[in-house]
C-alpha angles and dihedrals in degrees: 000000000000089000091051092052091049092052093048090049091050090051091053093048092048093049092053101034112052106038093120091063099052094089096041114158129207091238104105092206089071127073105287138162107287103172137051088247090058091054091046090053090056093051093043095059102110098194088059102035106027104032142059100040111160112278096186093111091058091044091053095042133095103248093098147015134214122229111237093247091054092047092051092048093065109109095192110079093210091061090059094041095052090053094057096036093248105164106234125133108281129240107284097237089067086067107027098049093060092045089051087063089048091051092050091048091049091048090053092049092047095053097039087069090065099043115096118218108222100185139031088255090052091051091051091049092048090052091048093049092051088052092050093049092050090048094052093048092051092044092054092046091052092053091049097047091056090058109032101034136055119266112276113274116173090212096057106018093101091061104028114102113255131181135293108275105208106189101171135040096241102124091194092067109106114240124236133170123255124208123268089251092053091046094055093042090056093047092050094044093050093047094047092051091045091053090056093049102040120086117255092226121094109262122243090244126042089218088070119079123239136191089266090052091051090051089047094053090047087055091051089047095053091045090057087052091050089240093141098173095059093037089058094045093052092045088054092049091052093047091051088062100036118019106149115133126198112237105223092193089073096051116099116241126216096064117109093223107027100168129088109233095230101036123158093265093064116096094175130007123219138142139219128235094231099169120216092308094077100046108125092238090056108034115072116201113247106265095224091050093052091047089056091069110095121224088247091056109100090204088071089069099032102045102046143056120197117236127217091258093054095257123122132243122202110243099156090102114148086212088063097215139131090221129089091262099115120188112254102165130121124282136178089242091061090049093051089052092049093048091047093050091049091050090052093050088052090048093245092138099164092055090046092052091049091056094045092047091050091056098039095052085063091050108035134059114230134012113347095178091073089059090061103034101103099026123111138143117001093357091057091045091051090050091049094049091049090053090047091056093046092049100043105037118143093017097108092253101104094076092056090047093050090051098047093043092048086081091063116075095213093054107031116115137192112226119225135186124194118202112172106303094341124095123198122195136193107190120222088236089065099042102088091051096043114117132173118240116256115244115267091236091062092055095055115101092358140096093238114138115218121238 
């Protein structure tokens, strides 16, 4: 609770204390950040740096469905189109919010070069702030590349269109798209440098990145690339620094939002821009997914709220909000699932089972070892992927999983939507190449090529 109060206080101070730097320009003759505290204020602004990441992957995924009446009530055409995979340019905030974080990070990096560190403490803070800025830039790029570029394929990444890699705050620089390979190389380079610069200690506020968070996002990045060896290594590095797991058996049920936003399991806090589609009163949890939760699984009671029509809404949001802003940050649970999957793919089944058991004993009532006893190979991997989906739903990760797994026959899945008498389908064969269309506003006065 103390940690929650500190984070809320920080959010209030940031909101009221750094307004004059939000519109900072690269022209040094204008009022610009001139101290380390000014730069810190820019990076500490949560609505710019920790919110608004594109939620289109969750909107297009299979964790939920929309009743026909809800679907037809949406006044914004893009909200309906995204749900049925109709390729029209997306709502601009799904693009601009993430690039706002990139701009702020680039602004911080630009002005840090000119700020002199007068003391040892100042030098340490300057190093830390550079690490934070690099982390935020890479984090935003990673969110964007999952939505607006094809899934990573080592055979075509050097020619596939990636995202716009803005590396300075000069708004007059014309934008162009990089390749998928260049996009991932930049993400990885920024995160690796950030990991060297950020302190190993857990930060005072979960909205600030740490070395463990940088390792964690590297792990998520390599998983999306299907580079399971490095994904597992970075997950392990993160867990060595931050390994606390929230025990769900000790959390009271009966509350619609039972989780503290900045609990001990959170390495880094961020939220999706999920649009109206993902609001709990609109999105109904997929019935087969809900049925997969055993009675002994505490997530069955903690994650869901029953609606008047008998359907379920997801209210296990670590952001603890009734809005569409779903938590999509990094947790130790996600890292255990990544490390376990990577162990399985390397046929280290004993190590994989140890990781799964460690997580599940904090989620299930009763003996979890019996659930794993006879499982090995593909059966264990299937079990792990099912647990991954049940643990990480509505965090914007399912879309990336669907795309990377579409290349494996035993796990690929066609997506279907039913609206009245109409059925819409996105075949698994098309998933890895599926990209959302860039907003029209982003194409104007730029060299950006549309998907």
